[in-house]
C-alpha positions as CSV (number, residue, x, y, z in Angstrom):
1,X,145.2,128.2,115.2
2,X,141.8,128.8,116.5
3,X,140.9,128.7,120.2
4,X,137.9,126.6,119.4
5,X,139.3,123.9,117.2
6,X,139.3,123.7,113.5
7,X,137.0,126.3,111.9
8,X,136.0,126.1,108.2
9,X,133.3,126.9,105.8
10,X,133.0,123.5,104.0
11,X,129.7,122.6,105.6
12,X,128.2,125.9,104.5
13,X,129.6,125.5,101.0
14,X,128.2,122.0,100.9
15,X,124.7,123.3,101.9
16,X,124.6,126.0,99.2
17,X,125.9,123.5,96.6
18,X,123.1,121.1,97.4
19,X,120.5,124.1,97.2
20,X,121.9,125.2,93.7
21,X,121.9,121.5,92.5
22,X,118.3,121.0,93.5
23,X,117.3,124.3,91.8
24,X,119.0,123.4,88.6
25,X,118.1,119.7,88.5
26,X,115.1,118.8,90.6
27,X,113.1,122.1,90.5
28,X,114.0,123.2,87.1
29,X,111.4,126.1,86.8
30,X,111.0,128.0,90.2
31,X,108.7,131.0,90.4
32,X,110.3,133.9,92.3
33,X,107.6,134.1,94.9
34,X,108.1,130.4,95.8
35,X,111.9,130.7,95.8
36,X,112.1,131.1,99.8
37,X,110.6,127.8,100.3
38,X,113.4,125.7,98.7
39,X,116.3,126.8,101.0
40,X,113.9,125.9,103.9
41,X,113.3,122.4,102.4
42,X,117.0,121.8,101.8
43,X,117.8,123.0,105.3
44,X,115.5,120.3,106.6
45,X,117.0,117.7,104.4
46,X,120.6,118.7,105.3
47,X,119.8,118.8,109.1
48,X,118.2,115.4,108.9
49,X,120.6,113.7,106.3
50,X,121.8,111.1,108.6
51,X,118.4,109.6,109.2
52,X,116.0,111.0,106.6
53,X,114.9,107.5,105.6
54,X,114.2,106.6,109.2
55,X,112.3,109.7,109.9
56,X,110.2,109.2,106.7
57,X,109.4,105.6,107.7
58,X,108.5,106.7,111.3
59,X,105.9,109.2,109.9
60,X,104.5,106.4,107.6
61,X,104.2,103.8,110.3
62,X,100.6,103.0,110.9
63,X,99.3,104.6,107.9
64,X,97.8,102.7,105.0
65,X,98.1,104.0,101.4
66,X,96.2,101.9,98.9
67,X,97.0,102.0,95.2
68,X,93.5,103.5,94.5
69,X,94.3,106.4,96.8
70,X,97.7,106.9,95.2
71,X,96.2,106.8,91.7
72,X,93.5,109.4,92.8
73,X,90.5,107.1,92.5
74,X,88.4,108.4,95.4
75,X,85.7,105.6,95.2
76,X,88.4,102.8,95.2
77,X,87.5,101.5,91.7
78,X,90.2,101.3,89.3
79,X,89.2,101.9,85.8
80,X,91.3,100.6,82.9
């Protein structure tokens, strides 16, 4: 028995499982010189996993994104 309670490595194994799943599924082709960025992104997601939606919404509050901006039409005119 540990003096500090229950000690395990499940959280770390879970984190690396998520990193590997993202590299194989979401980021299928990763260049070696960009590889260091993916664990940083996954660490952010893992550390904020309880409230990632709330965090995203708080950053988006007060900002307007129109369809023209989303579609990349700088002048606001949508061409069909």
